[in-house]
Every structure is written in C-alpha cells, then in structure tokens.
N, C-alpha and C positions, 0 to 999 in steps of 0.2 A: 843515563840517557844514551841511546844508540847514536853512533857517530855517522852522520850523513855526509857523504863525500860529493864535492862539487864535480869530481871526475866522473862519478857514476851519473850525476845529473846530466853531464855533457854526453855521456854514452847513450843514455835513454833518449835524449833530444834528437839524436841522429835518425830515429826511426819514425815511420808514419804514426799518426795519432792512435790508431787502433792497436798497434804493436806497443806503443808507449803505455797504453792503459794496462795491457797484460804485464809488461815489465814492471810497472809501478805496483801492481798487485803482488807480484812475486817479491819484489824488493821489500814491500811493507810487511809481508808475512815474515820474512827473514829478520828485518830490523826489530819487529815487535816480539821476536822469540826470546830475546835476552837483552837486559838493559845495557850490558857492556860489550855488545857485539861490535867488532871493527869492520868497517866497510872500506874496500880499496879496489884498485884495478890490478889484476894479475893475469898474465897471458892475454892482455888486451880485452879482458872480460871483467864484469863486476864479480868480486869475491868477498867472502865473509869469513872472519876468524874469531874464535873465542876459545882460548886454550888449545889452539890448533885450528886447522882448516875445517870449515863447515861445508861450504859449497861455492861453486861458481855458477853463473848462468850467462847465456848469450842468445841474442836474437838472430834469426836467419829469415830468408824470404818466406818460408812456409811454416816455421815452427820456432819455438823457444826451447833451447837445450838447457837442462838442469844437470849439473855435474856434482853430485854429493859424494864422490869417491866410490870405490868398489863396494865398500861395506854398506853404504846408503842404498845402493842399487840391490845388492844381494838380499838385504833384509826385506825389501818391499817388492821384489820382482813379481810375486804372485798377484800384486795389485795393479800391474802395468798392462793388463789386457786392453787392447785397443791403442796402445802406444808403442812406438818403436823404442827399443832400449838396447843397451850394450853393457859391458862390464862396469863402466863408470858413469853412464849417462842415460837420460831418458828424454824423449822429444815430445813436447806438447804442441800439437798443431794450432795454428792461429784461428782455425775455423771452429774450434771447440772451446768452451770455458775451461780455465785452468782448474785442475782438481785441488782446490784450496785446502781441504781437510787433509788430503794425502800429503801435500807439500808440507803442511804444518807438522805432520807426524814424522816425515823424513828429517826435517830440520831439528825437531826435538830429539830424535834419535841421535843425530850427529853431535848435538850439544852434549847429550848424556855420555856418548861414547868418548868424546874429548875430555869431559870431566873425569871419567873413569881412568883414562890414560894419564891425565895430569895428577890424579890422586895417587896412582901407583908409583909415579916418578918421585913423589914427595915422601913416600914411606920407605 
C-alpha cells in the first residue's frame, strides 16, 4: 500500500480548494502508480521515491510545477505543447485540467527508469 504522508496532507491544506483539488489529483496519480511508493517532503515540496527519486511537485499562484527530473522532461517534451517547461520541470496552469494521462505516463517512465538503474546496480 502506498505510504500517505501527513506532511503532504499539511502542504496541500495550505492552498485554496481549487488548487487542493489539482494537487490531490496529481498526488493520487503518483500514489496509485506503484504499491510501494514512498511519499515525503523534500526541498519543501511533496516528493516520491521508489528505488530512487520519481518526482516532486509544487503549487504556485498560477500553476502547478511537476519536477520529474531531466530524463522525465526530455522523454515527453514533444507532448508539452501549450505548457511552459524547462530541463527538469513542466508547469500546468490552474485554469486548465491536468493532463492526467500524460502525467501517468511520465510517472510510469520514471518508475521503469529507476527499476532499470536498480537492476543494473544489482548485477
């Protein structure tokens, strides 16, 4: 079962209800992606680990930033039309629905990437 953190609950509770809804959608996508995912606060943001870092996210006044590291951005950057993005981050504006399927694929990619790195270390 995914580990739900009271610290992340408190982080989400700091924002207006509409932002909380988006943050909870993002959180649930990540927590549902793997049964043994670890949820924590890192760099004052919710963060997720499973055999290595998967992603962070943070809420701002006009967007939610997702930080799936450089590899997560590089792999999906062609699908970020309409979003601001940089080497390690993408911004999802509050006035648009979250691209849930894209986020699921980014998280799945990061989990598989970490699994591959973990497997190589073990061999």
